[in-house]
N, C-alpha and C positions, 0 to 999 in steps of 0.2 A: 183552538189554540195549537193543537198538533199541526194543523194544516198551515198555519202562519209560521210555525217553527220550521216546517219542511220547506216552505217558500223561501224563508230566509237563508237556509243552507244552499238551496239550488241557486238562487240569485248571487250568493257569495261566490260560489264556485264558477258561475258563468262569468262574473267580473274578472276573476283571476285568469280563466281561460282566455278571455278576450284580450286582456292586456298582455298576458305572456305571448300569445300567438302573434299579436300585433308587433310587439318589440322584437321578437325572434325573426318574424318574417321580414320586417324592414331591415333588421341587422344583416340579414342574408343578401337581399337584393339591392338595397340603396347604395352600398359601396360600388357596385357595378354600374348602375345607371347614373350615378353622380360623377363617375370618372371623366376626366377631360376627353378621353378617347372612347366614349361609350358606344360610338358607332361600331367599333371593332370588338370591344370587350363584351358587349351585350350578347351577340351570338356565340362568341368563343366561350362564354360561361352561361349558356342557355339552361343547363340543368340547375345550376345555382339559382338562376332567376326563377325558373318554374317552381322549384321547391319553395323558395321564399314567398312568391306570390300566392301559392296554394295555402301555405300556412296562414298567411294573412287573410285569405279569403274565408277561412273557417271562422274568422271572427264575426262575419256577417250574421249568422243565425243568433249569436248571443246578443248582438246590437238590438235585434227586433224583439227576441223573447223576454229580456230583462224587463222592459216597461210593461209588456203584457202581463207577466206574472205579478208585478207590483201593483198593477192598477186596482184590483179589488181592495187593497190595503190603503193606498194613496187617495182613492176617490172619496173615502170617509172624511177626509180632511178638506178636500178641495177638488171636486170632480172636473172642473173646467181646466185647471192647471194639470191634473193628472192626464187628461186627454191630450192637452198640448204636449206633454212630455212624450206620450206615445207618438204623436205626429212628428215631432222633431227627430225622434230616434228612427222612425220610419224613413224619413227624408234622408237621415244620415246613412242609412243602409243603401238607399239608392245611389247617393254620391260615392259611397264606398265601392259599389259595383262599377261605376264609371271609372273610378281610379284604377281598378284592376284591369279593366278592359284597356285603358290607355297605356298601362304598363306593358301589357302583352303586345299592344301595337308596336311599342318601341322595339321589342324583340323581333317582330316580323320585319320591320323597317331595317334593322341591323343586318339581317340576313340578305335583304335586297341590296343593301349598301355594299356588302362584301362581294356580291355578284356583279355590281354595276361597273360600267366602263368609266374611264376617267372623265369623259365629258358629262357624265350624269352625277358625279360626286357632289358638286355644288348644290344641285337640286335636292339630293337626299339629305345633305347637311342642313339646309335650310328648313325642309320639312321636318326633320328630326328635332331641330331647335324649337320649332313652333309647337310640336307635340309636347316636348319637354316642359316648355313654358306654360302650356295649357294645363298640364298635369299639376304644376305648382299652384296655379290659380285655383283649380278645382279642389286640390288639397286644402288650400287656405279657406275656401267657402265651406268645405267639410268640417274644418276645425271651428268655424264660427257657428255652424249649425249645432255641432256637438256641444259647444259651450252654452249656447242658449237653452238647449235641452237640460244641461247639467245644472244651470241656474234654477230652473223650474224644479228639478228633482231635489236639490239641496235646500231650496226654500221650503218645499213641502216637508222634508225631513226636519227642518229647523222648527216650523210652527207646530208640527205634530208631535215632536219629541219621541218619534219612533226610535231613534239612536241617540246617543249622547250629543249634546248640542256642539261640543268641540269638533266632532267629526263633520256635522253639516255646515258649521261656520267655516271651518278650514276648507272644505270642498267648495263653498260659495266663493270664498276669497281666491282660491286657486283658479276656479273657472273664470272669474273676473280678470285675473291676471292674464290667463291665456287669451281671453277675448281681446284684452288690451294689446297683447303682443301680436295678435292676428291683424288688428287695425294698423298697428305700426308697419307691419309687412305689407299691408295693402297700400299704404301711402309711400312705400319705398324708404322707410326710416331704418328697416333691418332687412337682411336677405329673406326672401320668402322661405327658402329651404331651411332656415335656421329657427323658424318660429317655434316648432315643437322642441327643439334642442334647448333654446333659451327659456322657454316659459311652460314646457310640458311636464317637468319632473314633480313640481308640488302637487298637481292633480293626479298624477300617476301613482305617487306614493300615498295620497289620500285614498285612492280606489283600492289599493292594497289593504290598508288599515280597516276601511269599511267592509271589505270583503271577508277579512279575518273575523271581525267583530260579528258579522251576520252568521258566520259558520259556527263560532264558538258560543256567542251569547244570544243571537237572534234579535228580533225586535222587542221593544219595550211593551210588555203585555198590557200594562195599565193605559199606555197611550192608544193601543189598538182598541181597548175596551171603551175608552173615552170617545174615540171617533165613532165607534159603533152606536153608542148612546146618542150622540148628537145627530 
């Protein structure tokens, strides 16, 4: 039981760290990359970009560690889904890495754009717009992978009663809402860049509540005992 309590605290802290660093990192670098003149502003604000990207990149270990720590507890209720959750989180980490690399590529492109002659400007603009669009699509796929993993996670929480069911039901509905928003973005019904802004807050708030509950209360010990007995 002490081990499960410790796991709950660590997972709760990792959820908060991942969410906080992601929001802070994006808040630092996205205004620069989403500016109309990002070809000029990216290199001019390179330190701001690098700091924001590094902060966001620190989320990657948490993305992978959380499901691994939870697996011994979740597998007692459904091992296949628990393994699926790990798989989706690992894929999420890989996509996250590609997003970071693509963002750094835009910084390098901005530097080359600043040093290019007038005849090369259209080429760099075209290349930059292509990379920017590719990043938006990769981010959209990342969100879809995240929501599919989240649906597995909250389903297991709901059937296991490891946490109060209002938390797991809220998370499941919020993940479904975000997945729906991603599909709307995929079919061009909303801007790709606005998907998280429009549909992300409910699940972000849910993760905060979930994390605080794990840190203060931990898992339901009777649900853990029931899973072990089964």
